[in-house]
C-alpha positions as CSV (number, residue, x, y, z in Angstrom):
1,X,110.4,350.6,10.3
2,X,110.9,350.3,14.1
3,X,109.6,347.2,15.9
4,X,108.4,347.1,19.5
5,X,108.2,343.7,21.2
6,X,106.3,344.1,24.5
7,X,107.3,341.7,27.3
8,X,105.1,338.7,27.8
9,X,102.3,339.2,30.3
10,X,101.6,336.9,33.2
11,X,99.3,334.7,31.1
12,X,100.9,334.6,27.7
13,X,102.6,336.5,24.9
14,X,101.7,340.1,24.1
15,X,101.1,340.9,20.4
16,X,103.9,342.5,18.4
17,X,103.0,346.1,17.5
18,X,104.4,347.9,14.4
19,X,104.3,351.6,13.8
20,X,101.9,352.4,11.0
21,X,100.4,349.0,10.7
22,X,98.9,346.2,12.8
23,X,99.6,342.6,11.6
24,X,97.7,339.7,12.9
25,X,98.7,338.8,16.4
26,X,101.2,335.9,16.1
27,X,99.3,334.0,18.8
28,X,96.0,334.5,17.0
29,X,97.6,333.4,13.7
30,X,98.8,330.2,15.5
31,X,95.3,329.5,16.9
32,X,93.7,330.1,13.5
33,X,96.1,327.7,11.9
34,X,95.2,325.1,14.6
35,X,91.6,325.7,13.9
36,X,92.1,325.3,10.1
37,X,93.8,321.9,10.6
38,X,90.9,320.8,12.9
39,X,88.0,322.0,10.6
40,X,89.5,321.0,7.3
41,X,89.1,317.2,7.6
42,X,85.4,317.3,8.5
43,X,84.8,319.9,5.7
44,X,86.5,317.6,3.2
45,X,84.5,314.6,4.2
46,X,81.2,316.5,3.7
47,X,82.3,317.8,0.3
48,X,83.4,314.4,-0.9
49,X,80.1,312.8,0.3
50,X,78.2,315.7,-1.4
51,X,79.5,314.4,-4.8
52,X,77.4,311.2,-4.3
53,X,74.4,312.8,-2.6
54,X,71.9,315.2,-4.2
55,X,72.6,318.4,-2.2
56,X,71.5,321.8,-3.3
57,X,74.5,323.9,-4.2
58,X,73.3,326.7,-2.0
59,X,73.4,324.3,1.0
60,X,77.0,323.4,0.2
61,X,77.9,327.1,-0.1
62,X,76.2,327.8,3.3
63,X,78.3,325.0,4.8
64,X,81.5,326.4,3.4
65,X,80.8,329.9,4.7
66,X,80.0,328.3,8.0
67,X,83.3,326.4,8.0
68,X,85.2,329.6,7.3
69,X,83.4,331.4,10.2
70,X,84.1,328.3,12.3
71,X,87.9,328.5,11.6
72,X,88.2,332.1,12.6
73,X,85.7,331.8,15.5
74,X,87.7,328.9,17.0
75,X,91.0,330.9,16.6
76,X,89.6,334.0,18.4
77,X,87.9,331.9,21.1
78,X,91.0,329.8,21.9
79,X,93.2,332.8,22.3
80,X,90.5,334.7,24.2
81,X,90.0,331.8,26.6
82,X,93.7,331.6,27.2
83,X,93.9,335.3,27.9
84,X,90.8,335.7,30.0
85,X,88.8,332.7,31.1
86,X,91.8,330.6,32.2
87,X,93.5,333.3,34.4
88,X,90.2,334.4,35.8
89,X,89.3,330.9,36.8
90,X,92.7,330.2,38.3
91,X,92.6,333.5,40.2
92,X,89.2,332.8,41.7
93,X,90.2,329.3,42.5
94,X,93.5,330.4,44.2
95,X,91.6,333.1,46.2
96,X,88.9,330.6,47.3
97,X,91.6,328.2,48.5
98,X,92.7,330.9,51.0
99,X,89.3,330.9,52.7
100,X,89.2,329.1,56.0
101,X,85.5,328.3,55.6
102,X,84.4,325.3,53.5
103,X,80.9,326.7,53.4
104,X,82.1,330.0,51.9
105,X,84.1,328.1,49.2
106,X,81.2,325.8,48.3
107,X,78.7,328.7,48.2
108,X,80.9,330.7,45.8
109,X,81.4,327.6,43.7
110,X,77.6,327.1,43.6
111,X,77.0,330.7,42.5
112,X,79.8,330.5,39.9
113,X,78.4,327.2,38.6
114,X,74.9,328.7,38.1
115,X,76.2,331.9,36.4
116,X,78.6,330.1,34.1
117,X,75.9,327.5,33.1
118,X,73.3,330.1,32.3
119,X,76.0,331.7,30.0
120,X,76.6,328.4,28.1
121,X,75.3,328.7,24.5
122,X,75.0,324.9,24.1
123,X,72.4,324.8,26.7
124,X,70.2,327.3,24.7
125,X,70.4,324.9,21.8
126,X,69.2,321.9,23.8
127,X,66.4,324.0,25.5
128,X,65.0,324.8,22.0
129,X,64.7,321.1,21.2
130,X,62.5,320.2,24.3
131,X,59.2,321.9,23.8
132,X,57.4,320.2,26.7
133,X,59.6,322.1,29.2
134,X,59.8,325.9,29.1
135,X,63.3,327.1,28.1
136,X,64.0,329.0,31.2
137,X,62.8,326.2,33.5
138,X,65.1,323.7,31.8
139,X,68.0,326.2,31.8
140,X,67.6,327.0,35.5
141,X,67.2,323.3,36.4
142,X,70.4,322.5,34.6
143,X,72.2,325.5,36.1
144,X,71.3,324.5,39.7
145,X,72.5,321.0,39.0
146,X,75.9,322.3,37.8
147,X,76.1,324.7,40.8
148,X,75.4,322.0,43.4
149,X,77.8,319.5,41.9
150,X,80.5,322.1,41.3
151,X,80.3,322.9,45.0
152,X,80.6,319.2,45.8
153,X,83.6,319.1,43.5
154,X,85.3,321.9,45.4
155,X,84.6,320.1,48.7
156,X,86.0,316.9,47.2
157,X,89.3,318.7,46.5
158,X,89.3,320.3,49.9
159,X,88.7,317.1,51.8
160,X,90.7,314.9,49.4
161,X,87.8,312.5,48.6
162,X,88.7,309.9,46.0
163,X,87.1,310.9,42.6
164,X,86.7,307.3,41.4
165,X,84.7,306.3,44.5
166,X,82.5,309.4,44.3
167,X,81.8,308.9,40.6
168,X,80.9,305.3,41.1
169,X,78.3,306.3,43.7
170,X,76.9,309.1,41.6
171,X,76.6,307.2,38.4
172,X,75.1,304.2,40.1
173,X,72.5,306.6,41.5
174,X,71.8,308.0,38.0
175,X,71.4,304.6,36.5
176,X,69.0,303.4,39.2
177,X,67.0,306.6,39.0
178,X,66.6,306.5,35.2
179,X,64.5,303.3,35.4
180,X,61.7,305.4,37.1
181,X,61.7,308.2,34.5
182,X,59.6,308.3,31.3
183,X,61.8,307.1,28.4
184,X,61.4,310.3,26.5
185,X,63.4,312.2,29.1
186,X,66.2,309.7,29.6
187,X,68.2,310.7,26.5
188,X,67.5,314.4,27.1
189,X,68.7,314.2,30.7
190,X,72.0,312.5,29.7
191,X,72.4,314.9,26.8
192,X,72.1,317.8,29.2
193,X,75.1,316.6,31.1
194,X,77.2,316.9,27.9
195,X,76.0,320.3,26.5
196,X,76.5,322.1,29.8
197,X,80.2,321.6,29.7
198,X,80.8,323.6,26.5
199,X,83.1,326.5,25.4
200,X,82.1,328.9,28.2
201,X,82.2,326.5,31.1
202,X,85.2,324.3,30.4
203,X,88.0,326.9,30.3
204,X,86.7,328.5,33.5
205,X,85.9,325.4,35.5
206,X,89.1,323.6,34.6
207,X,91.1,326.7,35.6
208,X,89.1,327.0,38.8
209,X,90.3,323.4,39.6
210,X,93.9,324.3,38.9
211,X,93.6,327.4,41.1
212,X,92.1,325.4,44.0
213,X,94.6,322.6,43.8
214,X,97.6,325.0,43.5
215,X,97.3,326.0,47.1
216,X,98.0,322.4,48.1
217,X,101.6,321.1,48.1
218,X,100.9,317.4,48.5
219,X,101.6,314.9,45.8
220,X,98.0,314.5,44.8
221,X,97.3,318.2,44.1
222,X,97.8,318.0,40.3
223,X,95.6,314.9,40.2
224,X,92.8,316.7,42.0
225,X,93.0,319.7,39.7
226,X,91.0,317.6,37.2
227,X,87.5,316.3,37.9
228,X,85.5,319.5,38.3
229,X,84.0,319.2,34.7
230,X,83.2,315.5,35.4
231,X,81.3,316.4,38.6
232,X,79.6,319.3,36.8
233,X,78.3,316.9,34.1
234,X,76.6,314.7,36.7
235,X,74.4,317.4,38.2
236,X,72.3,318.3,35.1
237,X,71.6,314.6,34.4
238,X,70.2,314.1,37.9
239,X,68.1,317.4,38.0
240,X,66.6,316.9,34.5
241,X,65.7,313.3,35.4
242,X,63.9,314.7,38.5
243,X,62.3,317.4,36.3
244,X,61.0,314.6,33.9
245,X,58.7,313.4,36.7
246,X,56.9,316.8,36.6
247,X,56.1,317.1,32.8
248,X,54.0,315.0,30.4
249,X,56.2,313.1,28.0
250,X,53.5,313.0,25.4
251,X,54.1,316.8,24.9
252,X,57.7,316.3,23.9
253,X,58.6,316.6,20.3
254,X,61.6,317.7,18.3
255,X,62.3,321.1,16.8
256,X,65.5,320.2,15.0
257,X,66.7,322.7,12.4
258,X,65.3,321.8,9.0
259,X,67.2,322.4,5.8
260,X,66.2,325.1,3.4
261,X,66.8,326.3,-0.2
262,X,68.4,329.6,-1.2
263,X,68.5,330.8,-4.8
264,X,71.6,333.0,-4.9
265,X,74.8,334.0,-3.1
266,X,73.1,337.2,-2.1
267,X,70.5,335.3,-0.2
268,X,73.3,333.3,1.5
269,X,75.0,336.5,2.6
270,X,71.7,337.9,3.8
271,X,71.0,334.7,5.8
272,X,74.2,335.0,7.7
273,X,73.9,338.8,8.1
274,X,70.4,338.3,9.4
275,X,71.5,335.7,12.0
276,X,74.7,337.4,13.1
277,X,73.0,340.1,15.4
278,X,71.0,337.3,17.1
279,X,74.2,335.4,18.1
280,X,76.0,338.7,18.9
281,X,73.2,339.5,21.4
282,X,73.1,335.9,22.8
283,X,76.9,335.8,23.4
284,X,76.8,339.3,25.0
285,X,74.1,338.1,27.4
286,X,76.2,335.0,28.1
287,X,79.4,336.9,28.8
288,X,77.8,339.7,30.8
289,X,77.6,337.7,34.1
290,X,81.2,336.6,33.7
291,X,82.3,340.2,33.2
292,X,80.4,341.2,36.3
293,X,82.1,338.5,38.4
294,X,85.5,339.6,37.1
295,X,84.8,343.2,38.1
296,X,83.5,342.3,41.5
297,X,86.4,339.9,42.1
298,X,89.0,342.6,41.1
299,X,87.3,345.3,43.2
300,X,87.3,343.3,46.4
301,X,90.6,341.3,46.1
302,X,92.8,343.3,43.6
303,X,94.4,340.1,42.6
304,X,95.4,341.2,39.0
305,X,97.8,343.9,38.1
306,X,96.7,346.7,35.7
307,X,98.5,345.0,32.9
308,X,96.7,341.7,33.6
309,X,93.3,343.5,33.8
310,X,93.9,345.0,30.4
311,X,94.9,341.6,29.0
312,X,91.9,339.8,30.4
313,X,89.6,342.6,29.0
314,X,91.2,342.1,25.5
315,X,90.8,338.3,26.0
316,X,87.1,338.7,26.7
317,X,86.7,340.7,23.5
318,X,88.5,337.9,21.6
319,X,86.2,335.4,23.3
320,X,83.1,337.4,22.4
321,X,84.1,337.7,18.7
322,X,85.1,334.1,18.5
323,X,81.9,332.7,20.0
324,X,79.7,335.0,17.8
325,X,81.5,333.7,14.6
326,X,81.6,330.1,15.8
327,X,77.9,329.9,16.8
328,X,76.7,331.7,13.7
329,X,78.8,329.4,11.5
330,X,77.7,326.1,13.1
331,X,74.0,327.0,13.5
332,X,73.4,328.6,10.1
333,X,75.9,326.7,8.0
334,X,76.4,323.3,9.7
335,X,73.0,322.5,11.3
336,X,70.8,322.6,8.2
337,X,73.2,320.5,6.1
338,X,73.6,318.1,9.0
339,X,69.9,317.4,9.0
340,X,69.8,317.0,5.2
341,X,73.0,314.9,5.2
342,X,71.5,312.4,7.7
343,X,68.2,312.2,5.8
344,X,69.8,311.7,2.4
345,X,72.3,309.1,3.7
346,X,69.6,307.1,5.4
347,X,67.5,307.1,2.2
348,X,70.3,306.2,-0.2
349,X,72.9,304.2,1.8
350,X,71.1,303.0,4.9
351,X,74.0,300.9,6.4
352,X,76.5,303.4,5.1
353,X,75.5,305.6,8.1
354,X,77.7,303.6,10.5
355,X,81.1,303.9,8.7
356,X,80.4,307.5,7.6
357,X,79.3,308.4,11.1
358,X,82.5,306.9,12.5
359,X,84.6,308.8,10.1
360,X,82.8,312.1,10.9
361,X,83.1,311.4,14.6
362,X,86.8,310.8,14.3
363,X,87.5,314.3,12.9
364,X,84.6,316.4,14.2
365,X,85.8,316.3,17.8
366,X,88.9,318.2,16.8
367,X,86.7,321.1,15.8
368,X,85.2,321.4,19.3
369,X,86.5,324.8,20.7
370,X,87.0,323.5,24.2
371,X,89.0,320.4,23.2
372,X,92.2,322.3,22.6
373,X,91.8,324.1,26.0
374,X,91.6,320.7,27.8
375,X,94.5,319.2,25.8
376,X,96.8,322.1,26.5
377,X,95.8,322.2,30.2
378,X,96.6,318.5,30.5
379,X,99.9,318.9,28.7
380,X,100.8,321.8,31.0
381,X,99.8,320.2,34.3
382,X,101.5,316.9,33.5
383,X,104.6,318.6,32.1
384,X,104.2,316.8,28.8
385,X,103.8,313.3,30.3
386,X,100.3,313.2,28.7
387,X,100.7,315.0,25.4
388,X,98.1,317.0,23.5
389,X,98.7,314.6,20.5
390,X,97.9,311.5,22.6
391,X,94.8,313.2,24.0
392,X,93.6,314.2,20.5
393,X,94.1,310.6,19.2
394,X,92.2,309.0,22.1
395,X,89.4,311.6,21.9
396,X,89.0,311.0,18.2
397,X,88.8,307.2,18.6
398,X,86.3,307.5,21.4
399,X,84.0,309.9,19.5
400,X,84.3,307.9,16.3
401,X,82.9,304.9,18.3
402,X,80.2,307.1,19.8
403,X,78.8,308.3,16.5
404,X,79.0,304.8,15.0
405,X,76.9,303.5,18.0
406,X,74.5,306.4,17.6
407,X,73.9,305.5,13.9
408,X,73.6,301.8,14.8
409,X,71.1,302.7,17.5
410,X,68.9,304.5,15.0
411,X,69.1,301.6,12.5
412,X,68.3,298.9,15.1
413,X,66.1,301.0,17.5
414,X,68.3,300.2,20.5
415,X,67.3,301.9,23.8
416,X,69.9,304.4,25.0
417,X,70.3,302.6,28.4
418,X,71.4,299.4,26.7
419,X,74.5,301.3,25.7
420,X,74.9,303.8,28.6
421,X,74.7,301.2,31.4
422,X,77.4,298.8,30.2
423,X,79.5,301.8,29.1
424,X,79.5,303.5,32.4
425,X,80.1,300.2,34.2
426,X,83.3,299.7,32.1
427,X,84.4,303.3,32.7
428,X,83.8,303.1,36.4
429,X,85.6,299.7,36.8
430,X,88.6,301.1,34.8
431,X,88.7,304.0,37.2
432,X,89.8,301.7,40.0
433,X,92.9,300.5,38.1
434,X,94.3,303.6,36.4
435,X,96.4,306.4,37.9
436,X,94.2,309.0,39.7
437,X,95.1,311.8,37.2
438,X,93.7,309.8,34.3
439,X,90.3,309.4,36.1
440,X,89.9,313.1,36.3
441,X,91.1,313.8,32.8
442,X,88.9,311.0,31.3
443,X,85.7,312.1,33.0
444,X,86.5,315.8,32.2
445,X,87.1,314.9,28.5
446,X,83.6,313.3,28.2
447,X,82.0,316.6,29.0
448,X,84.4,318.6,26.8
449,X,83.9,316.3,23.7
450,X,80.1,316.9,23.6
451,X,80.2,320.6,22.7
452,X,78.5,322.8,20.1
453,X,79.7,320.8,17.1
454,X,77.8,317.8,18.5
455,X,74.6,319.7,19.3
456,X,74.5,321.6,16.0
457,X,75.8,319.0,13.5
458,X,75.7,315.5,14.9
459,X,72.3,316.0,16.6
460,X,70.6,317.3,13.3
461,X,72.4,314.6,11.4
462,X,70.9,311.9,13.7
463,X,67.5,313.5,13.6
464,X,67.6,313.6,9.8
465,X,68.5,310.0,9.6
466,X,66.0,309.0,12.2
467,X,63.2,310.9,10.5
468,X,64.0,309.3,7.1
469,X,63.9,305.8,8.6
470,X,60.6,306.5,10.4
471,X,62.1,306.3,14.0
472,X,61.2,308.1,17.2
473,X,63.4,311.2,17.2
474,X,63.1,311.8,21.0
475,X,64.1,308.3,22.0
476,X,66.5,307.5,19.1
477,X,68.1,310.6,17.7
478,X,68.5,312.3,21.1
479,X,71.2,310.6,23.0
480,X,74.0,311.2,20.5
481,X,75.4,313.9,22.9
482,X,75.5,311.4,25.8
483,X,77.2,308.8,23.7
484,X,79.9,311.3,22.6
485,X,80.3,312.1,26.3
486,X,80.7,308.4,27.2
487,X,83.3,306.8,25.0
488,X,86.2,309.2,25.7
489,X,85.9,308.1,29.4
490,X,86.9,304.6,28.3
491,X,89.4,305.5,25.6
492,X,91.5,307.8,27.8
493,X,91.5,305.4,30.8
494,X,92.7,302.7,28.4
495,X,95.5,305.1,27.6
496,X,96.1,305.4,31.3
497,X,96.4,301.6,31.6
498,X,99.0,301.6,28.8
499,X,100.8,304.5,30.3
500,X,100.9,302.7,33.7
501,X,102.3,299.5,32.1
502,X,105.0,301.4,30.2
503,X,106.0,303.3,33.4
504,X,106.3,300.1,35.4
505,X,108.4,298.5,32.6
506,X,110.8,301.5,32.5
507,X,111.1,301.5,36.3
508,X,111.9,297.8,36.3
509,X,114.5,298.3,33.5
510,X,116.0,301.2,35.6
511,X,116.2,299.0,38.7
512,X,117.8,296.1,36.6
513,X,120.5,298.4,35.4
514,X,121.5,299.3,38.9
515,X,121.9,295.6,40.0
516,X,125.4,294.1,39.4
517,X,125.4,291.3,36.8
518,X,126.8,288.7,39.3
519,X,124.3,289.6,42.0
520,X,122.0,286.8,43.2
521,X,119.3,289.6,43.6
522,X,118.9,289.7,39.8
523,X,117.3,286.3,39.9
524,X,114.8,287.5,42.5
525,X,114.0,290.6,40.3
526,X,113.4,288.5,37.2
527,X,111.1,286.1,39.1
528,X,109.1,289.1,40.4
């Protein structure tokens, strides 16, 4: 049987085509394998715990079906983002960098920020939880916040403004402003900064930063390619805090997904089949504005070749299929069990919530669809100096601490600001001592870590535990997203400190080797 191996396109490998049959795209097979290794640990943890907790067998079956959909959904999404969202973002960023008008660049960035945020599925999940604010009002408020701060991020790259200094000013403003807002809105506001940087926004915004920075040839261009996600996470927090002044906090209550019982495998299949069209429509509406932007961009600038246009179109289909499978799997299979899991654990093993939460946090971050996009981008931009493996390890440690703190906060009724304020102070102080590139990567990673797995599994888990212990869900369960977004900032910057120390040690060793053994200068080197 004759085999045809098309040449690699501009943005990756083309699938191998065989006459008479169509095997799985090797790149898709690779992505699904990565997804399997990411989802398997969290699935195993839940199954092991289910042996000691009284779960309905139907709930466990729902979870397993959801995990299967999650694996294939992540695989399709990661390949689709690599084929479509990344080249599209880089193309728009590179084209924007050619504009001589800062106002044009910032306006286009604002419009793209609004469009991409409205498309973000995670934001829909959060909006459903906050009944005091109409869904569309909250979504548009968050979208405007992202748009304004994405425009600011573009201007920062253009005018070479130090990211660390800018973030110190902005987060100081947020902390001060939060003291004047009803406490019921504080956790929601900080959570909104995390959910807006999900699977739709991260690949596009990160690629936009790479495209903008690529036009610069100075030594800081790669450093400045990061930080757009960080800036885009600040905007929603500020706008939702302001919005909190306009609504009555007494009307706020939770609508977290409750668990339910099913009698047969047929009912399980019907449940997924019933929900699948809902997410298919939701994702189509989310992707439609991005498709429109791509078509307009191509018509006016003709940046992509016909081959690349076809590849991006196929990538958008992969992205669509992946997000439909992923969202249906986590919302229908993971969220109900998360709620039940938290409630049962709180009732039976109250203090066991902390270690179990830490264990879940360590593994669950690897199942976030945008995490691998960030890790591969970091590995590519730094030429392997900051590996995907090192990023994964730091993110896992950071999120493990986050979830443990979230569980401890529920048990001890700790106000969210008691953790956020010291945490951001530590993160901002560290940003003054680490290499610039680590600042951008760290603050980007915080937004990326708090994706759909957090909002559809960890948030219901926190709500279930909080409800079982008689706590206030709005002030104690909400906030887990913001904690997940916080600790990676510290963990990755600590990695930056270690990286810097190792680099200096190697440089000193290299200098020592070039100095003759009988030279008096070696004494001066050792004293230094």
